[in-house]
N, C-alpha and C positions, 0 to 999 in steps of 0.2 A: 717246716721246722720252726720252732720258736726261738727267740733270741736268748742270750745268756742272762739278761737282766731278770726275766720272768721265770727262768728255769728253776724248778724245785731243788735240783741238785747243784745249784750254783755254788753254795758254800763249800760243799765237799770238793767240787772241781777246783775252786780257788785255792783250797788247802793243798791239793795235789800239785797244782801248778806252782804254788809258792815253794814247796819242797823241791820240785824239779829245778826251778830256777836257782835255788840255793846250791844245789848240787852242781849245776852248770857253772855258777860263779866260782865254786871251789876248784873245779877242774881247770877253768881258765887261769886262776891264780897259780895253781901248781904247774901248769904247762907253759905259761908265759910270764916268768918272773920279771921280765923287762917291760911287760905290757905292750909288746910290739909284735905285729904280725910278721911271720917269717923268722922269728927268733925263739922257737920252742926249746924247752929244756927236755931233750929226748932221754935223759937219764931216768925220767919218771914214767916212761912208757908202760902202759898196762892194758894193751889192747887184747883182742880175742885171737887165740891161736887158730891156725887153719883147720885143724881137726874139729874144733868146736864150731867154727863157721860152717863147715860142711854138715855137721850134725844139726845145726839150726836150720839150714836149708832143707835137709831131709824131713825134719819135723814139720816145717812150714808146708812142704809139699803134701804131706799126709793130712795135716789138720785143715788145710785150706782147700784141698782137692784141686791143686793146680801144680803145673810144672814149675820148678825153680832152678835157677842157674846162678852160680857164683862167678863173679869176676873180680879179680884182685885189682886194686887201684894201681895207677901208673906211678912212675918214679916221683912225680910231684904231687901225688895224691895220698896222704896218710890215712887211707880208709880202704875198705873193701865193700863190694856191692853184692846183694842178693836180689835177682830179678824174679818176681812172681808173675807168671803169665796169666792175665785175667781175661783178655779178649784176644783170640787168635788160636792157632793150633800148631802143634809140633809136626815137622821141624820148623821152628820159628826163626825170625830174623836174628835174634840174639844168639841162638845156637850157631848159625852160619857165620855171623860176624865175630863172635868171641871164642867159639869152642871147636872150630875146625870141621864143622858139619858141612858136607857138600851141598851146593845149591840144589834144592829138590827139583825134580822134573816138573812138578806141578806149577813152578814159577814160569815155565815156558808160556809165552803169550800173555803174561800178566804185566800190566802197566803199573800197577800200584798195589801195595798191601799196607794195611793199617793195623797195628797191634797196640794193646794197652797193658801196662804193667803196674804193679806196686814195686817200687825200688827201695829196698832197705839199704841204707848206708851205715856202715859200722866203722867207728873210729879205730885206728890202729894205735892211738895214743891214750885212750881212756875207754872204760866200759860204757860207751854211749852209742846210741843208735837213733836214727830218725827215718821217716818213711815219706816218699814222694810218689805222686802219680806221674807216670811217664808214658808218653806216646812214642811209639817207634814206627816210623813210616819208611817204606821201601818204594823207590821209584825207578823204573827201567830207564836206562840212558845209555845209548851207544852199545858197547859190548860189555856192559856191566850194570850195576845198580848203585844208586845213591841211597844211603841209610841216614835218616835224620832222627835224632833222639831229642824229644821235647819234654823236659821236666817242668812240672808245675810246683808252685811254692806250697806244697801240701797235698792233701787228698780231698777231692771235691765231688766227683761223680758218684751218684747214689749207688750204682751197682758195685762199687768198690768198698763202700763203707763197712759192710758186715765183715768182709775179709780183713779189712784194716783193723777192726776191733779185735778179731780173733788173733791176728798177728801180734798186736801190741800186748795182748794178754800172755803170750808165750815168752816174750823177751825177758821178764824177770827171772825165769828159770835158768837163763844163761848169764845171769848177773849183769844184764844190760839195762841201763837206764834209758827209757824212751823219752826223747825230747820232741816236742811239737814244733814243726818248722815255723809255724806262725809266731812262736815265742823266741826264735833264734834268727829271725830275718833282719834284725837291726844290728848296728855296730855296738859293741860293748862299751859302756861309758868309761872314759879314762884310758882307753887303749889307743895306740898309735897305729896308723895304717902301714907304716914301713914301706916296703917295696910294692905292696899290693896296688897302690894308686898308680904306679908307673905301668903295671901290667894291665889293669882293668879300669882304672879311673874310679873316683868316688871312694867310699869307705868299705872295708870288708865287714861282713856280717859275722855274728857269732858262729854261724855254720861254717864259715871259711876258716875260722880258728880251730874248730873241732874236726872237720872232715876234709873237704877238698878246696883248692884255691879259687876255682872259677865261680862266677856268680851263680846262685842257686837255680836260676831259670834259664841259663845260657843254653842255646840249642847247639848240639854237636852234630856235625855231618861227616860221614866217612864213605869210602868207596869200596864196593865189592866187585871183583871181576866175575864174569859169567863163566866159571869153570866148574868142572865136576871131576 
């Protein structure tokens, strides 16, 4: 693949990125009048209702030819997630971990499973979404399984890119602005870290203001008991 400098579509791409970043700047200004992480103005919340989120997941499943799963964000995560299964088969690890699906019999005797997803993160505070490539690994341990979720700062593997392009093209129909993780991985100028530095160290990125508090590539590990 060629670089951006010599790409014939660079001018149009730069224009779209400029408009996207202007929209992000406006959203940050509206959501954080004190310009401090952890001090959002929740009176301006305009996120996606659950029925629209489910409808988006259904359309993505149909258009991408892949299973999709919605997971609502935790109490400290002002966002929701749609997982698009790109490598693996159902019943998958995300179904067992998040949706109460029983551990399948085919996992018997399995030491490890690796799955690959596109993870759409949708803000609960603004009509904004972004997409990450996420690996989900399952490892047998004792009387259960360890599940490790490994997000990357964007989408990189070639087999995922076509689905990624189709996915992004669907988002405007749901009044969602797609933001590229590469453009929101830095701290917003003029903003204060607030309590984020005490939690994670360093400075929060724009993604942490719009979506979830944890660093964008932080690995999350959970435990699944071996029960059916």
